[in-house]
N, C-alpha and C positions, 0 to 999 in steps of 0.2 A: 954517324950513328944517325939512321932515324927516329925520332919523337912524336909520341902523340900527344897533343894538346886536346882536348875537353871543354866546349863553353855549352854549360847545361847549366838554367837553362838561359837560350837567349832572352833576353830580357826587354820591358819597353815595344813589346808587338803584343797583341791576340792570341793567346794560345801559348802551347809549349811546344819547343823548337831546340830541339841537341842537335851541335855541330861538332863532329870531330876531323881532325886533321892531323896527317902524317908528315912531320916538316925534316930536310936534311939539316947537315951539319951547316950551313946556314943560312936554317930558318926558312929556306924556300919551301912551299907546302906543294907536296907532289901528289897525295892522296888525299881526299875528301869525300866526305859522308856524312850528309843531314836527314835525320828523322823526327817524324812526331810521337813521343811517348804516350797521348791518349787518343780514343780510339771516336769517332761522330757517332757513326751508328743510325741517324735519322731516318735513313731508306729501311730500316726495319721498324720502327717507330710508327712509319704511315703506313704499310701496308694495313691492307681491310678499311684503310680508310676510305669516306667520302671524298672523293677526288675534289671537292671544292672548302675542305674545310683543310688542306694539307696544307695549303700557301700560312695559316698560321703556325703552325708546327715547324715548318721549314725555314723561319723568318726566326726561327729561335736558334737555328744552326751559327750566329753569329751574335757578338750583343754592339758589333760596330756596323756590319755591313746589314743591318738589319733589313731595311727595303728590297737591298739587291734580291735577296733571296725568299722576299714575300711577293714581290714583281714576278721573280721567276718561275714560283710554284703556280702564281695565277693564269700566266700567259703560256706554262705549258699544257692547262687546261683548255685554255682558250683554244691551243692547237691544236689538240686533240679533237677538242667539237666543233672546228668549223667556227668558231667564234671571232667576228671583227666589233670588236666595242666603238660606240663612238666618239669622234674627233675630240670633243670635251675631253672626255677620260682620258684617251690619250696624250694630249695634251697637259693634262692636269698630274699624271703620270712622270711626263717630262720634268713640272715642276719640282717635285717631292724629289726628282732622282737629282736635280742639280744641287740641290739641298742639301741632300745626302755627301756627294761628290766635294761639295765646295767645305763640309766640315770634315769629311773623311783626309782630304791632303791637306788643308791648313794644320791639321791637329797631328796626324804625323810627321812635319818637317819639323814641326817646332816643338809640340810634347814627346816625342818618338824617338825623333831623329837628328832633332840639333844638335844634340849633347855630342853626337859623331865630328862634329864640324865647329863647333864653340866651343871655347876653353873659357869658359863662365867666368872662373877665379882672374884671371889676366883681364877681364872688364873692372876690375876694381882699381888698375892699375890705366887707367884710359881717360886722357885729358877730353874734357865733357866737352867743350868747347871747338875742340879738334874734332872729332867725333861728330858733332852736329853739325858742321860744315862738312865732312868727310860726306854724308849722306850725300850730298846734292850730285857727287860724282855719278850717281847712282839710278839718279830721277830728278825731276824738276818739282814733286812735289813732296815732299819723304811724309810718311807717318809714322807719328810719337818720336820724333828726334830732333826736336828742340831742346837747347841747352838745358833748359830749367829742368825738363822731361825727363832728361837721360840722368840728372845728377840725384833725380829720386830715386830711378833704379838702381843705378851705385849704389847710393845709401842704403835701398832695401836688400841689396845682396850683400853688403856690408855687417847688416843686423845677422844675417844669413853664417858668415863666416866666423863673428866675435863668437856666436854658439857654439861653434866648433861641429856645429849641425848643419848640414846644407840643405837639406829636408829635400821638396823634389830634384835638384842637382848635385845628389850627394851620389857616390858609386861611380863619376867615369874617371876617366885617366888622363886626368888634366896634367898638363904639360909633355904630353904626348911629343915626341920631335915628328909627328907627320900633319898635327894642326897648323894651319896657314892664315889663319886672320891674325891682324895687327890687333892691341887691344881696344883700339877706337872702334872697329869692326864687331868685333865681340861683345862690343855694349849697346851699338845698335841692334845687332841679332835678340840680345836679350830683354832688349826695350820692346821687341815684335814679340818674343814668348811669351812675355807678361801681357800683351795687349792681344794675344791672339785667346787665352783662356776665357777674356771677355766675348770676342766675336764669334768664338765657336759656339756659346750660347745661342745667341741672334739667330744664325743660322741653323741651329737646333728648331726654334719656334718657328721658322718657316717652314720646318717637315711638319711642326705641329698643327699649323694653320689649315691644312689641307688634311692632313693624316690623325687627326682628333691626340696624339699624343708621340711623344718620339723616348726612346729609340725605335720602339716596337709600335707603328704607326696601326690604322687598325679600318680603313676607309677604300682601299683596294679589294672588290670582289669579282670572281670571276663572270664577264661581261664588262665590266665598266670598273665606276668609282662610287662611293654612297656620300659624299661629301656636297651634294647639289646645295645645301644652303648656303655654304661657303662659297658657294662658287658665283650664287647669284646674289651677294653681298657684297657692295662696294667698299664697304669697313675693311671685311677680310681682305680682299684682292686687292686693295690700298697698300694692307698690313703689311702683305708679302712681299707686295713692289720695293715699297719703303725700306724695309729688313735687309732684303734682297740688295738693291742698292746701297745697303753700308757694308755688307759683306765685301762685293764687288771691290769698294773704294779701296779696302785693306788688302786683299788679294793683289790691286796693280798698283798702289804706293808704298807697302810694307813687305810684302809675299814675294814677288815678283823681282823687287831691285834686291834683294836680300840674295837671289837666286845671280843675275847679273854678279854681285858682291862676291859670291863664291866659285860661278865660273869662272872670275877673273884672280882670283885669291889660290886657287887649286889648279889653275891651269897646268903648271909643272910638277900636281904628287902623281909619281909614278902609283902611288899605292891605289888612287880611284880613278885609272884610265886605262885604257885596254885592255878589258877584263868584261867582255861583253858577255859571257856565259852560254850560252845558248846562243846562236845568229841567226838561228831563223827562227822568223819574228807572225804574230798569229793576234786579228782583231777582229772585233766584228762589228756593226754600224750599230750607233747607240745616238739619243737624245733626239727623237721626232719635235722638230719648229714648227710642222705644217702641214697638211695632209698630204705632201708627194716628198716634205725636206727633211734630211738630218742631216745633224752637224757633224758627225760621225759615222765614217763607210770602213766597211768589213775586207780584210785582206791578207793575204799572205804571202811574207818574203821568206825564199828560201836561203839558208849558205849566208845570210848578208847581202845579196844580193840584191842591192836597191833600182838594179833598172829593170826588175819583172814583178809585177805582182800580180797576186792568184787569187782565184774567185777561191773561197770556202765550199770542201765539199763534205756536208756534215756525214757521209756515211764512210770516211776515212778516220774517224777518230777512234780510237779504241782504250781501255786502262786494261794494264794488268799488275800481278801481283807475286811476281819472282822472287822481291826483296820486302816484299812488304807483307805485311802480319794478315793473309786473308789466306784462306783454305786453296782457293782454286788461283791458278797462277796465269791461265791461259788468256790472251789479246782479245778482250770482249767490246763490243760494242753498246756504249752506257743503256742502248733500249733491252742487251740482255745481261746487265751487268749484277755478279753477284756479290754480297756482303756476307762472305761466314767469315769471321772472324777464326785467327787459326796464332794464338800469342806463341811467341818461341822462346821470348825473354832475351837478359843481355848474360854475357857472358864475362868471366875471369878478364883482367888482363892491367895493365900499365896506361898512366901519363905524365902528363909536367903538373903539378899543384902551379896556384898562384905565386906561390916563393920560388918556383923554376926548380922545383925538388921530382925526382919520380914518387909516384904513390902507386900503390894497387887500390885498382878502379875496376867497376862493374862497364865494361865496353861493347858497341855493336858486334853482334855478329857478322860480319862484313864481309862473310860468305855464305849466306844463309839470309834471313828475312832480319829485318832493323828499323821497320818504320811503317807506323799505321797508314802511312798515305801512301798510294796507291801512284803506279807509273803512267798519265797519259800518255798519247803518241798519236800525232797525225801522219799517216802513209809511213808506218813502226820508226818513226824518228820526233826526238821529244823537240817542244816550242816554247817559247818565251812569251809569256803575254804582262800585259801591264801598259801604263803608261809610255812607257819608253816603246814598246812595238806599237799601240796606238797611234803615238804622234809620227814616229819614221813611215810605218805604214801610209798615213794620211798623204803626207808631206811626198813619198813615192808616188803615192797616186794624184799629187796636185789640188787635194781637197783645199779651196780659195779659203775656210775658216781657218785652216793649218799653216799652209803656206808662211803667207806673211810674217807672223807672230816667230815660226822657228826662224826665219832669213832674219830678223829682229833681235831678236837672242843670239843669233851665230855672229851678228855684226857688234850688238855693243860688248862682247865679253871675248871677242878676237878668234874663237876657238872654232874649228874647222870643224864640217859634220861630222864627219868621221868618231869626233870626239862623246859625241850621243852615245856611241855602241858601248856604253860605261857606266861605271857607278855613278861617276859625277853626272854621266847622262841619263842617268835612269830618274835620281833626284832632280835633275831642271825638267826633265817632260812630264814629271809630275806636275810641277810648276807650271808649266807653258799648258799644261790641259785646264789645269786648274783657270787659268786666266782666261782661255778661250770658251770656258763656258762661263766664266764670269761676266763677258761680254758679250755673249751670244742668247743669255735663258733670256731674258725680257721680248726674244723675237717671239718665242713662246708664247710668251705671256700676252702679249698683244694680239697674237690670231687667237689664243680663246676667247679673248673680252671679246673680237671681231663676230667672232663663231657664234659666242653664249646672245648674239643678237637675233640672230636668225634659226637658232636652234637650241634650245633647252637638255639635250636628252644627255643621261649621261651613262647610262646600261641599256647594250644589246639584249633581247629574250633569248631564251635557249632551252633547251630538252635535252638529256640524256635516256639514251633510250639501252636500258636494261639487258637485253637480248642483243647487243653490238658490243665488237671492242675495238677499241683505240687505240691510237699511240700520239701523243706530242710529246714538244720539245721546246723551252726558251733558249734562243741564246742570244748574247748579247755581251758589251762591254762595260764591266763593272768598276769601284776604283781601281783595284788591284789585277783588273785585266779579265779576259775572258770566262765568264761566268755561263755552263748549262746546267738544266734542270732537264731530265729525261720519265716521262712516262708513262705506263700504259693500264690503261683499264677495263676492265672484265667486271661484267656483272655488277654496275653500275660503282664497285668499290678498286682501290688502283691497286693492281696486280704487283706491277716493280715501279719502283722509283729509284733515280739516279744523279747525284748531283755531283758534277765536274766541276770543281771550283779552279779559281788562278792559283791559289797557293798551291793547289794537289799539280799543274801544270809546273812553276816554277821549283818546287821542293823536291818533284819527285826522284826516290830511291834510285837506283842504277835498275836497269830492267833486263830479258834476258839476253842481249846483247852487253851487258858489264857496261852503259851507256847513262851516264845520269845526267839529272835535272838540270838548272840553269843554277842554282842556287851551289851547287856540287862543282859544277863546270865552272864558275868565275872565280871561284879560290882555287884552284889551278895556277901554279904558279907566280902566286903569292907571295910576298918576301914581308915578315913578320919582325918588326924594329926590334923590340921585346916580347917574347914569349911567356912572362907574366903579365903582358897586359895587350891581349891579341887585338885591341880597337882595329886594327884593319879589317880583322874578319867580322866583328859587329858593324862595323858600317856599312861593306859589301852587301852583307845578308839584310840589314833596316832599310836600304836602296830599293828593295823589292816590295816592303811593307809589307811583313807576314802576318797572313791570318791564318792561323794554324788551326784554331778554332772552326775556320768554314773546313778546312780539313779532316779534322776529329773531333771528339769529346771526351770521353770518361770512361775509366778500366780501372779496377784492380787489379797490382801487379800480382800477386799471390793469386787470382785467380777467382777471386770469392764473387759473388752478387752481393752488390752495393745494398739492392732495395729490387721488390719488383710491385709493378701498380699495373691492376685489369684497369680498364675504362670501357664500358658499353659503348660501342661505338655507332648504336644506331640511336641512341639518345638527342 
């Protein structure tokens, strides 16, 4: 007899995500539904605003990928007005963007995703000397894995355990049958978890050097950047370079070796393999390194066929709301998108609780609307976005920045290329992307320094003609995948704005053809070892690094107004 398992909320992500799966008598997932229970509504907020102000609002979509939405809001307006910022501004944006990527990726793996792979309590039984020696199996120069350091880490963990409160390590499924690290490997990863708490602060400082603060920088403006004094200061420039090098060192000697270790240890763990989800992959060019040079290229792979990469045609993108809590179901191009809420609520049902018993619960109305996330489609079909898509597309295109790193990873782990199309692959691809950024960003830094010697311009002039109508968009690859912002400007003000974000693509509910997004598809066929401890579900969803705040924001389930604000947009 089939049973329903509900995980609500999925924790250790940005925002609120609920997963419902139906399993058969063998605990194999036969149906899967993922939905967000909060509404974003930023598109409604920015209507009628001066387009030059919108980016300062769109960056508040999320508290993690703030620079992504900030830059998207700026570039969409620049595209609409036909503005090309000076090279100094473009390269400065790259330096800030690289800081965001590295911060996002290391924090995701260690603070958000690591407990899906690392049995922290097991590290207490590790042989410290053996663990220190083992670290050399994954890199010639291990990071923070000397015997004295690992003993200190082990003792810190013991303090938590002896208190009966694991603190940041609480509420994980320790002892689960699908963990594959031995105690020594768990101790190595735990040491890097703690080091990441320090390193993530340093990379945040890199963002603040040019952005004035973090997480909500202030130095981007339509036409360029405003941080000219920082760019002309050898002290500030040198500070960025040295801090970035320190973080890159952690990526290369800590983060990357840990993924080599995971690739080897989990190579035979079926619950993280052969689950690509949506096999059609979509990415867009990002990280400008020079006047005509980009770190990553864009493209489309259809149905997992790596032999052919198609160029992106943005007129083929639509969003629909057949199973989303919006009033307008029809597929619309983002320039014409609508954001009119139509919340229909949950329905009475049953599910298995954490004790394994049947309980009466409020469930998704899976025949109706069940998520605040819309369903983006490319040529009417779902796409997967994110580091996996970015790395695989660029590998298939023969990108010289990507191919050697992927080949080295596959050789060191012994994994075949097709293993990348999986939960393990998504996690590894994020690390590979971080390594490529860590190893190449200072090329943009050097080009910026050279260009500043002959050109100090940081902002392009422009005018807005209130008698004209404009439309423009930003498309790019951000830490969780392809992000696009689409705007229409009329009478000098925003007439329509739509943001199609990475987690909207991946967390999409089913569309009019009853086809779900990558979250839902990757769960089908999953065998769950213990329905009371659905680690396998959480591990798969975490591998996408969900940012549901990007997809939605806030509402009251009873339909009440929380508060109302009136802002004079002419001030």
